[in-house]
C-alpha positions in Angstrom: 90.8 104.5 97.9 94.0 106.4 99.0 96.9 104.1 100.2 97.5 105.9 103.5 97.0 105.4 107.4 94.0 107.5 108.7 95.2 109.2 111.9 91.5 109.7 112.8 91.1 106.0 113.5 92.7 103.9 116.0 95.9 102.3 115.0 94.5 98.9 114.7 91.5 100.2 112.7 93.8 102.4 110.4 96.2 99.4 109.6 93.3 97.1 109.1 91.6 99.7 106.5 94.7 100.2 104.5 95.5 96.5 104.4 91.9 95.2 103.6 91.4 97.9 101.0 94.2 96.7 99.0 93.4 93.0 99.5 89.9 93.4 98.5 90.8 95.3 95.4 93.3 92.7 94.3 90.4 90.0 95.0 87.8 92.2 92.9 90.5 92.5 90.2 91.4 88.8 90.2 87.6 87.9 89.8 86.4 90.4 87.2 89.6 90.8 85.2 88.4 93.7 83.4 91.6 94.1 81.0 92.0 90.4 81.0 93.8 87.4 82.9 97.5 88.7 82.7 96.8 92.3 83.4 94.5 91.2 86.4 97.5 89.3 87.9 99.9 92.2 87.1 97.7 94.7 89.0 96.9 92.4 91.8 100.5 91.8 92.4 101.1 95.7 92.7 98.3 95.5 95.6 100.2 92.8 97.2 103.4 94.9 97.1 101.6 97.6 98.9 100.3 95.5 101.7 103.9 94.0 102.2 105.3 97.7 102.4 102.5 98.4 105.2 103.7 95.3 107.0 107.2 96.3 107.1 106.2 99.7 108.5 104.3 98.0 111.5 107.0 95.2 112.0 108.3 97.1 115.0 104.9 97.0 116.5 103.8 93.2 115.6 107.0 91.4 114.5 105.5 88.0 114.4 102.5 89.0 112.6 104.2 91.2 110.2 106.7 88.5 109.1 104.0 85.7 108.9 101.7 87.8 106.8 104.5 89.0 104.6 105.7 85.6 103.9 102.2 84.6 103.2 101.6 87.5 100.6 105.1 87.1 99.1 104.5 83.5 98.3 101.1 84.1 96.8 102.6 86.8 94.6 105.4 84.7 93.5 103.1 81.7 92.6 101.2 84.2 90.5 104.2 85.6 88.7 103.9 83.1 85.7 105.5 84.5 82.6 106.0 88.0 84.1 109.7 88.0 83.8 109.3 87.0 80.0 107.0 89.8 79.6 109.5 92.1 81.3 112.1 91.1 79.0 109.8 91.9 76.0 109.0 95.3 77.4 112.7 95.9 77.9 113.5 95.5 74.3 110.7 97.9 73.2 112.2 100.2 76.0 115.7 100.0 74.1 113.9 100.4 70.7 112.2 103.8 71.8 115.6 105.3 71.9 117.1 106.9 68.5 119.4 104.4 66.8 120.8 103.7 63.6 119.3 101.2 61.3 121.6 98.3 62.0 121.0 98.6 65.8 117.3 99.0 65.3 116.9 95.8 63.2 119.1 94.0 65.7 116.6 95.1 68.6 113.6 94.2 66.6 114.9 90.7 66.0 115.6 90.5 69.5 112.1 91.7 70.4 110.5 88.9 68.0 112.8 86.2 69.5 111.6 87.1 73.1 108.2 87.0 72.2 108.7 83.4 70.7 110.4 82.5 73.7 107.5 83.6 76.0 105.1 81.8 73.8 106.9 78.7 73.9 107.3 78.8 77.9 104.0 80.2 78.5 102.0 78.7 81.4 98.5 77.7 80.1 95.6 80.0 80.9 93.9 77.0 82.6 96.8 76.6 84.9 97.0 80.4 85.7 93.1 80.5 86.3 93.8 77.8 88.9 96.4 80.0 90.4 94.2 82.9 90.7 91.5 80.8 92.3 94.1 79.8 95.0 95.4 83.4 95.2 91.6 84.7 96.0 91.5 82.0 98.7 94.8 83.2 100.2 93.6 86.7 100.1 90.7 85.9 102.0 92.9 84.2 104.6 95.0 87.4 104.8 92.0 89.7 105.3 90.7 87.3 108.1 94.2 87.3 109.8 94.3 91.3 109.8 90.6 91.5 110.8 91.7 89.3 113.9 94.8 91.4 114.6 95.1 93.2 117.8 98.3 95.5 118.2 97.4 96.9 121.5 98.7 100.4 120.6 97.0 103.5 121.1 97.4 106.3 118.4 100.0 108.3 120.2 102.4 105.6 121.3 102.2 103.8 117.8 104.0 107.0 116.4 107.2 105.8 118.3 107.1 102.5 116.3 106.2 103.8 113.2 109.4 106.4 113.4 111.3 103.2 114.5 110.4 101.5 111.3 110.9 104.4 109.0 114.4 105.1 110.6 115.4 101.3 109.9 114.1 101.7 106.4 115.7 104.9 105.3 119.0 103.5 107.2 118.9 100.3 105.0 118.2 102.4 101.9 121.2 104.3 102.6 123.4 101.4 103.0 122.0 99.9 99.8 122.9 103.3 98.0 126.5 103.1 99.4 126.9 99.5 98.3 125.4 100.2 94.8 128.0 103.0 94.7 131.0 101.1 95.8 130.2 97.6 94.3 127.8 98.2 91.4 126.7 94.6 91.0 123.4 93.6 89.7 122.0 92.5 93.0 123.1 95.7 94.5 121.1 97.7 92.2 118.2 95.3 92.6 118.5 95.7 96.4 118.4 99.6 96.0 115.2 99.2 93.9 113.5 97.1 96.5 114.5 99.8 99.0 113.1 102.5 96.9 109.8 100.7 96.4 109.3 100.4 100.0 110.4 103.9 100.8 107.7 105.5 98.5 105.1 103.0 100.1 106.1 104.3 103.6 105.8 107.9 102.3 102.2 107.1 101.0 101.1 105.5 104.3 102.2 108.4 106.4 101.3 111.1 104.0 98.8 112.5 106.3 101.5 113.4 108.8 103.4 115.7 106.4 101.4 115.9 103.3 103.6 118.4 101.2 106.9 117.0 102.0 106.0 113.3 101.8 104.5 113.7 98.4 107.7 115.3 97.3 109.6 112.2 98.7 107.2 109.6 97.5 107.2 111.1 94.0 111.2 110.9 94.1 111.3 107.5 95.4 108.8 106.3 92.8 110.6 107.9 90.0 113.8 106.3 91.4 112.3 102.7 91.7 111.1 103.0 87.8 114.6 104.0 86.7 115.9 100.9 88.6 113.0 98.9 87.4 114.4 99.6 83.8 118.0 99.1 85.0 117.0 95.4 86.4 115.2 94.5 83.4 118.4 95.2 81.4 120.4 93.0 83.8 118.3 90.3 83.4 118.3 90.7 79.5 121.9 91.0 79.6 122.2 87.6 81.4 120.0 86.1 78.8 122.2 87.5 76.0 125.4 86.2 77.6 123.8 82.6 77.0 124.8 82.2 73.3 122.3 79.5 73.0 119.4 81.1 74.9 118.0 83.0 71.6 118.0 82.1 68.0 120.1 85.1 67.0 123.4 85.4 65.1 126.7 86.5 67.0 126.7 89.8 65.2 122.9 90.6 66.3 123.5 89.3 69.9 126.8 91.8 70.1 124.8 94.6 69.0 122.0 94.1 71.5 124.5 93.5 74.2 126.3 96.8 73.5 123.0 98.8 73.4 121.8 97.0 76.6 125.2 97.7 78.5 125.5 101.3 77.7 121.7 102.1 78.3 122.1 100.4 81.7 125.2 102.2 82.7 123.3 105.6 81.9 120.5 104.5 84.1 122.8 103.4 86.9 124.4 106.8 86.9 121.1 108.4 86.8 119.8 106.2 89.7 122.8 106.9 92.0 122.1 110.7 91.4 118.4 110.4 92.2 118.9 108.0 95.1 121.3 110.6 96.8 118.8 113.3 96.7 115.9 110.7 97.8 117.8 109.3 100.7 119.9 112.3 101.5 118.5 113.2 104.8 119.7 111.8 108.1 117.5 108.6 109.1 117.2 109.5 112.8 116.4 113.2 111.9 113.6 112.2 109.4 112.2 109.6 111.7 111.9 112.2 114.8 110.1 114.5 112.5 107.5 111.8 111.4 107.1 110.8 115.1 106.5 114.3 116.1 104.3 115.1 113.2 102.2 111.9 113.4 101.5 112.5 117.2 100.6 116.2 116.4 98.2 114.9 113.8 96.8 112.1 115.8 96.4 114.6 119.0 94.5 117.0 116.8 91.9 114.5 115.9 91.8 113.2 119.7 90.9 116.8 121.0 88.3 117.8 118.5 
């Protein structure tokens, strides 16, 4: 099911449908686990991010509800995270190995990858414990579904456009601040913040795509590509933090130095690319883009109301 607000429905019904579809899909995945326990958790957490993105969009309309439900779903996703960071580090090492390297560098990265596999195994949460967490998450999802089913935002479809544009303007403005900070400071946390803003922006684009299908698809694809680049950048930052601890991995100094140099140079390239992409993605004036969203959403809603 497409992750978008339906302009043909009342605002309450549109939000309810978008949220419940993601939460029900998450429950189904966690229960059936078609590709295994760990992949089911990973897929469910993607659904949770979408619901949180939706609740950020409607925050100007329903602040208390959005904040409470965002916290509920955030805590549930965090509890399910388990060994995700350890897996991300392994994927990061594999990502580095995909580039062309000399034999010495490739051998160092292969040793790193093996050490990261061993590290994940030794620190892994048992499947029994994970299954208990999954059971709790399914229960929490059902509570979240009940909460949105009982929500009443008391907004007609036309006036809701004003609040949607307000949420849009705030998000784009925050993304532009995150971009400026990343350009000026360049700290790990600054780029991580830019990544989070990019993820939320692509969700906003998806949710309001019925208002401006062609343009928002381009913006959504750009924001998604940016978030993916920043995802690799974030994993490299985590990997570098681990490599800076000489006792964290059973690797000799030469191997650590080679891996550290490779990760540092690759991260620098990704950061330059991300800044360039972010300038394009977040280049429009926030108030202008929000005004367009408001006008087109009202027009789209109005066209359905007068059929």
